[in-house]
N, C-alpha and C positions, 0 to 999 in steps of 0.2 A: 251309717251313711250321713246323718246330720252333722257329725263331727267333720267328716271329709268335706261336706258342702261349706261349712263355716270356714274351714281352712282355705278352700279355694276362693271364697269370697274375700277373706282377709288378704290373699295374694292378688286380689283384683283380677282374677281370671273369670269369676262369675259375678253377675249383678242381679239384684232383686227386681222383679217385675211388679206391676200393679197387683194388689191382692185380689183374689177371686172370691167374691161374696155371693150370697144367695143360697148357701147350703147350711145345714145344721152344723153348729160348732164354730170354732175359730176359722176365719177366712184363710185359705191356703195361699201361700206366696210362691209363685213359680220363679225359677231361676233360669238365667240365660247366660250364654257366653258373653263376656265383656268384649266389645269390638276392639277396644284398645288394651286388652289384656296382654297381647303380644304382637310383634311385627316381624315380618320375614322378608328377606330380599332374594330375588331370583335373578340369575344371569344366564342368558342364552348366548352362546358363542356359535354362530353359524358360518357357513361357507361364504355368505354374501352380506351378513349383517349381524350385529350384536344388539341385545336388548337387556335392559336393567329394569326390574319392576319391584315396587314395594307394596306389600299387601298387609292387611290387618288380620286379626284373629278369625274373622268370618270370611276371609278370602277376598274382601273388597280391595280393588286396586286403588292405592293412595297416590302413587306416582309412577311414571314410566318414561324411560329415555331410550332412544334408538340411535344406532350408528351404522350407516351403510358403507360398504367398501367393496372393492373388486375381489379381495381375498384377505383372510385374517392374518395378522402379524402379532406375535406375542407381546411385544413392547407396547404397541399402540392399544392393544386390548386392555392391558393392565392400566394404562393411562386413562382410558375411557371409564373403566370400572372405578378407579380411585377418585376421579373427578365427579363421576355420577353419584357415588355413595356420599361424597361430601355435600353435593347439592341436595340430595334427598334428606340427609340427616339435618341439614340446615333449616329445613322446613318443618321439622318436628320440634315439639317442646322438649325440654330436658327430661321430663317424666316419660314421654313417649320414646325418646331416644334410648333410655335405659332398658326398654322392653324389646329391643331388637334381639330376637332369639337366635339368629343365624342367617347364613347366606348359602344358597344352593346353586351350583354351577351345572348347567345342562349343555353339553358339547359333544361332538362326535368323537368317538375313540379313534386313536391312530389317525388323527387329522392329516398328518404328513403324507399318508398314502394316497390322498386325493388331489395331489398337485396338478396332474395332467387334466383330470376331469374338471377341476375347478378353474383351470386356466391361470394358475398361479406360478410364480417363479419357484422352482424346486428348492433353491437355497433358503428362501424365506419360509416355506412350508416345513422344511426340515428342521427349522429352529424349534418347532413344537415337539420334536422327538427328544430334545435335550432339555426341555423346560417342564417344570412341575407347576402348572398354572394354578393349581389349588394352593400350593405352598406360597406362590408369589402373592396371591390375593389374601391368603391368611395372614401374611406378614403386615398387611395394611389394616387388618380388622382385629378387634379384641373379642369378637364373638366367633363361634365355630363356623367353618366353611366346609361344605360337602360337595361331592362330585358325582355325576351320573351321566350316562349316555343321553344325548338330546332327545332322540325319538322315544326312548324309554321314559324320560321325564314327561314328554307330551302325553304318553299313555297314562302316567301317574296323575297328570292334571285332569284328564277325563274321568279318572276314577275318583279323585278327591273333590274336584270342583264341578264336574260335568253332571249331566242328567242321564246316566246310563240306564235308568229305569230299574227293572228287576234283573237285568242281565248280570250274572256273577262270573261268567266265563266268556270272554270275548277276545278276539284278535284285533289289534289296532294298527292302522297304517297312518303315518303322518307324511304328507307329501310336501317337502320343502325343496331347497336347492337340490338335495338328494332325497330319495325315498327311504323311509325306515319304518320302524314300528315297535310294538311291544305286545306282551301277552298278560292277560288278567285271568287268574284261576281262583275259583272260590272266593271272589271278592278281593283278591290281593294281587298286586303287581308281582309277576314272577320274573326274576332276573337270572335264575340259574346259579349253579355253584361258582361260575367264573364271571358272572355279570353280563353275559353276552346272549342270554336267551331272548328270543324275539328279534334277532338280527335279520329282519325280513328283507332289508335292502339287498342282502346277499343271496336271497332265494333264487334258484334257477327257474327261469321262465322262457317261453318261446319269444324270440325277438321278432321284429317286423318282417325279417326275411325267413322266419320259421326256424332258424338255428338257435340253439340254447344260448342264453345270456343271463345276466343277473337283473333282478327287478330294478335296481338302482340305475341301470343303463337304459331303461325304457321309460319308467314312470316318474323320474325326477323332473322338477321344473327346469333344471339346468339343461335338459334336452329340448325343452320348448325355447329357452333362450338361444340355444345353439341353432335351432331351426330358423329363428328370427334373424340371427346374425348372418346366416347363409344367404338370406334375402336382402341383406344390407339394412336391416331394421335394428335400431338400438333397443335392446330389451331390458335396460336397467330399471325401467319402471316396474318390472315384475317384482323387484325387491323393495323399491321405495314406496310403491302404492299398492300394497296387497289387498286393500279394500275395494279397489276399482282399477281394472286393467283396460277398460275401454273396449273398443271394437278391434280386436287383434286380427281377425280374419281366418283364412283357411289353415294357417299354422296351428292355431289353437284347436280347431276341429280335428286336425290330423293327430295332434298330441293326445287329445282326449280318447280318440279311437285306439291308439297304440297303448296308452297308459292303462285304460280300462281293461283291455284284453290281458295285459300282463298282470294286473291286479286280480282279475278274475281267476287266472290260473294259480296265483299265489294263495288266494282264499281257498280254492278247492284243495290245493296241496296241503295247506295247514289243517284243513278239516279232516284230512285222512289220518292225521296224527292225534288231534284232540277234538272232541265233540263240542265245538264252540256254539254258543247261543246266538252270537252276533259278530259281525265284522264291521268295525267302525272306521270310517274314512274322514280324515281331517287334514288340514294343511295350510300353507302360506298362500292363500288364494281367496278371491272374492267368493261370497256365498253362492252366487249364481253359477260360478264355475264348479264349485264343489258339488252343487246339486246336479249339474250336468254330468259330472264324472261319476257320481254314485248311480245315476240312472243308467249310464252306459255300462257300468260294471254289472249291474243286475241283468242287463240284456246280454252281455257277453257270457256270463255264467250259464245262462239258459242254453247256450250252444255248446257247452262242454259236457262230455260224458262223465257223469258223477254217479254212476250206478253203484249202489252199496253204501253211499254216503248220505247223511242228513245235513244239508248245507245250512249255514247260519244266515240269519236275516242281515242284509247289507244296509247300513244306515249311515247318515251323516254324523260326524262328531258334533259336540255341543260347546266346546271351549273356543275353537277358532284359531286365528293366526298367532295368538300369543300363548299357545298351549305349552311350548317348550320353556319359556321364561317362567310361566306360572307353575309348571312342573318343577322347575328348579326351586322356586319359593316353597313348594310343598315338602321339600326334603327336610329342612330344619323343623317344619311343623310336625311332620310324621315322627321324626326322631325324638323330639322333645315332649310332644303332647298326646300322641296316640298310644293307647294302652297296647294295642296290637299293631305294630307298624304295617303300612300298606305294601311293603316290599318283602319278598321272601326269596331266598336263594336255594331252598331245599324243596323236595317234593311235597 
């Protein structure tokens, strides 16, 4: 062990702390992760915005850039990433720059299928079908680039950077422009053999009219924006000001009612398959809205017949609005430095 510790110290991944004195014998010298031992970049490509984040070895955010749009376009996205990485690297010392271990991309799979729901031109969205965005960005970087579903990445951020407590099995929902999620089993992010496990946005739930629909068509923030637009209200601030939405009014109240009901059914349905300890709710929304949503979900679940099931405790996430970008940054961290990666595709 001492040999390994010395090698890690020589690689500047560990640093010595102040000696602990007061006991018999030589004072012990505790070791800690070196904050600047490695750096990681995370990219979130969403339906309404893109985020680029730089974190250090302890997960501290060193820099963050955001770009809002009506819909994502491949060329503009690559331009944002290229310029953003250049800006971030320009603020690092040469020694720090050499320690960038990789970049992780968090984005929706098959983005082109959401043209109508996102209100985007079909021809622009269809460009994503024929582009390998990971390869495009890899061509601009000398460090490895990884790719993962955005909601799954948000779940990974809760697992790596969040405060999940003792829960090792939980179902996770991230409410962004569209609703999605992920699954954690035995303390590891479970993506399944095809990488699509935890595709909770596609889960069938009762719609406002009682007819079956998908969770994504009820609980997504895009549905709130649509309701505001129908009243002639510009909802662009939903994407540009996620920390504070102000007084939205009855449209928000109605969205919370419908979204919480759909999420409650999704949680009960998921619990009939796996015995989860917790159901975690996070999203691109102010803390007070997230709190209201979680309280409404708890109330909605109490009205569902769940006989034969032990339902999980519903709680708020602890990472917040930047969970997807931070989850992207956790990809190279997990691949390079975790002995047991936090993602598994098998049972």
